[in-house]
C-alpha positions in Angstrom: 0.5 -28.4 -9.0 3.0 -31.2 -8.9 3.5 -33.0 -5.6 6.9 -31.4 -5.1 8.5 -28.2 -5.9 11.3 -28.8 -8.5 13.8 -27.6 -10.9 14.6 -28.7 -14.6 17.7 -28.8 -16.6 18.6 -29.6 -20.1 16.2 -29.9 -22.9 13.0 -28.6 -21.3 11.2 -28.2 -24.8 11.1 -31.7 -26.6 13.2 -34.2 -24.5 13.6 -37.9 -25.3 14.5 -38.8 -21.8 13.5 -38.0 -18.3 15.9 -38.2 -15.4 14.5 -37.7 -11.8 17.4 -36.9 -9.4 16.4 -37.2 -5.8 18.4 -35.3 -3.4 19.5 -36.5 0.0 19.0 -35.7 3.6 19.8 -32.1 4.7 19.6 -31.1 1.0 17.2 -29.5 -1.3 16.5 -29.3 -5.1 19.5 -27.0 -5.3 21.7 -29.5 -3.4 22.3 -31.5 -6.5 22.4 -28.6 -8.9 26.1 -29.2 -10.0 25.4 -33.0 -10.7 22.1 -32.1 -12.7 23.9 -29.5 -14.7 26.8 -31.9 -15.7 24.1 -34.8 -16.3 22.2 -32.2 -18.6 25.3 -31.7 -20.8 26.3 -35.2 -21.0 23.0 -37.1 -21.6 21.6 -36.8 -25.1 18.4 -34.9 -25.3 17.4 -35.3 -21.8 15.6 -33.2 -19.1 16.9 -33.5 -15.6 14.3 -32.8 -12.9 15.3 -32.4 -9.2 12.3 -32.6 -7.0 12.5 -31.1 -3.4 11.2 -32.9 -0.3 8.1 -31.3 1.5 9.1 -32.9 4.7 11.0 -30.6 7.0 12.3 -32.0 10.4 11.1 -29.6 13.2 13.8 -29.7 15.6 16.6 -28.6 13.1 14.6 -27.3 10.1 16.2 -29.5 7.5 14.7 -31.3 4.7 14.3 -35.1 4.6 12.4 -37.8 2.8 11.8 -39.9 5.8 13.0 -40.1 9.4 15.3 -43.1 10.1 16.7 -41.5 13.3 13.6 -42.2 15.3 14.6 -45.9 15.0 18.2 -45.1 15.8 18.5 -42.7 18.5 22.2 -43.6 19.2 23.2 -43.5 15.4 24.4 -47.1 15.5 23.8 -47.3 11.7 26.9 -45.2 11.3 29.0 -47.0 13.8 31.5 -49.3 12.0 31.2 -51.8 14.9 27.5 -52.3 14.5 26.8 -55.7 13.0 25.4 -55.6 9.5 22.2 -57.2 10.5 21.5 -54.5 13.0 22.2 -51.8 10.5 19.9 -53.5 8.1 17.1 -53.7 10.7 17.4 -50.0 11.4 16.8 -49.0 7.9 14.2 -51.6 7.6 12.2 -50.1 10.5 11.5 -47.1 8.2 9.6 -49.1 5.7 6.2 -47.7 6.3 7.5 -44.1 5.8 9.2 -45.2 2.7 6.1 -46.6 1.3 4.1 -43.6 1.7 6.8 -41.3 0.2 7.7 -43.6 -2.6 3.9 -43.5 -3.5 4.1 -39.7 -3.5 7.2 -39.7 -5.5 5.5 -42.1 -8.2 2.7 -39.5 -8.3 5.1 -36.8 -9.0 6.8 -38.8 -11.8 3.5 -39.3 -13.4 3.1 -35.6 -13.4 6.4 -34.7 -14.9 6.0 -37.6 -17.4 2.9 -35.9 -18.5 4.4 -32.5 -18.5 7.2 -33.6 -20.8 5.6 -36.3 -22.8 8.1 -39.1 -21.7 7.1 -42.8 -21.1 8.4 -44.9 -18.3 10.8 -46.8 -20.7 12.7 -43.4 -21.1 12.6 -42.5 -17.4 15.5 -42.9 -15.2 15.3 -42.4 -11.4 18.6 -41.4 -9.6 19.1 -40.7 -5.8 21.9 -39.9 -3.4 22.1 -41.2 0.2 18.5 -41.1 1.6 17.5 -40.1 -2.0 19.1 -43.4 -3.2 16.9 -45.3 -0.8 13.9 -43.4 -2.2 14.9 -44.1 -5.7 15.2 -48.0 -5.1 11.8 -48.0 -3.2 10.1 -45.9 -6.0 11.4 -47.7 -8.8 10.7 -51.1 -7.4 7.2 -50.4 -6.2 6.2 -48.4 -9.4 3.6 -50.1 -11.6 5.4 -49.6 -14.6 9.1 -50.6 -15.3 11.2 -47.6 -15.7 14.4 -47.4 -17.9 16.8 -47.8 -14.9 17.4 -46.9 -11.2 20.7 -45.5 -10.0 21.5 -45.4 -6.3 24.5 -43.4 -5.0 25.6 -44.3 -1.6 22.4 -45.9 -0.6 21.0 -49.1 0.7 17.7 -51.3 0.2 15.7 -49.8 2.8 12.4 -50.9 4.2 12.9 -54.2 2.8 10.1 -56.0 4.5 7.6 -53.5 3.2 9.2 -53.2 -0.3 8.9 -57.0 -0.7 5.1 -56.8 -0.3 5.1 -53.9 -2.8 7.6 -55.2 -5.3 5.9 -54.7 -8.6 8.6 -53.8 -11.3 12.0 -55.1 -12.1 14.1 -52.3 -13.8 17.8 -52.6 -14.0 19.6 -51.1 -10.9 22.9 -49.6 -10.6 24.6 -49.2 -7.3 27.4 -46.9 -6.7 29.4 -46.9 -3.3 32.5 -45.3 -2.1 34.6 -47.7 0.2 35.3 -44.8 2.5 31.7 -44.3 3.1 30.9 -44.3 6.9 27.6 -42.5 6.8 25.7 -45.2 4.6 28.4 -47.8 5.4 30.2 -49.3 2.5 29.7 -52.8 4.2 26.0 -52.5 3.5 26.5 -52.8 -0.3 26.6 -56.5 -0.2 23.4 -56.8 1.5 21.8 -54.6 -1.0 23.1 -56.5 -3.9 22.2 -59.9 -2.4 18.7 -58.7 -1.6 18.1 -57.4 -5.3 19.5 -60.5 -6.8 17.4 -62.8 -4.5 14.3 -61.0 -5.9 15.3 -61.4 -9.5 16.6 -57.8 -10.1 19.4 -57.2 -12.4 22.0 -55.2 -10.5 25.3 -53.8 -11.2 27.7 -52.4 -8.6 30.3 -49.7 -9.0 32.9 -49.7 -5.9 34.9 -46.4 -5.8 38.2 -46.3 -3.9 39.0 -43.6 -1.4 35.4 -41.9 -1.8 33.4 -41.1 1.3 29.9 -40.1 1.6 29.8 -37.8 -1.4 29.3 -37.8 -5.2 32.2 -38.2 -7.3 32.4 -36.5 -10.7 33.3 -39.8 -12.2 30.2 -41.3 -11.0 28.3 -38.7 -13.0 30.1 -39.5 -16.1 29.5 -43.2 -15.6 25.7 -42.5 -14.9 25.6 -40.6 -18.3 27.1 -43.5 -20.1 24.5 -45.9 -18.7 21.6 -43.7 -19.7 23.0 -43.0 -23.0 23.4 -46.7 -23.6 27.1 -46.5 -23.9 27.8 -48.8 -20.8 
């Protein structure tokens, strides 16, 4: 059995591309159903797979990939007055958790690749919010270079641990809404600088008037990237 429960969309019989779409905090494999459905219609001959985290927070029974709140009891990471260095340090403190769960995600990806007969060159890893942080860590620590990593409303989290596990250098595409105060928009420049410093090719998409949600225009842009139209 695969590491995670999952759902598949699109061409599940003989796909040329595999897209792993990682949900965010308080979500599930059904939480990105609409986006996965649209992607399956827009991306040529691809299967879209949405894994579901096995980790459930006991005090409120919601799914998460890792627990950053234990390092941020006062939710300072969401306070616009918190200095950027302090926000980065909060996310960095979750590095050991991210390392463990990114390793699990890479095992899952291996399993799904074998299921559909897809190689790393034709595999793309997408994530939203906490899922975006998982997507970045998973992609960069993976032993084989994937076709691309797409992070929606995320940040390079666990940077110190990731720096020790940095193995491959896929193209990274970061989307962030300028009105995002959950994973603050002001963190985007940190992520871009860190990726460039480590010789990772990255492109940023900054979206006006967008809070911490996925915009349909982002999904269209993602499809263009994976189709090679961008």
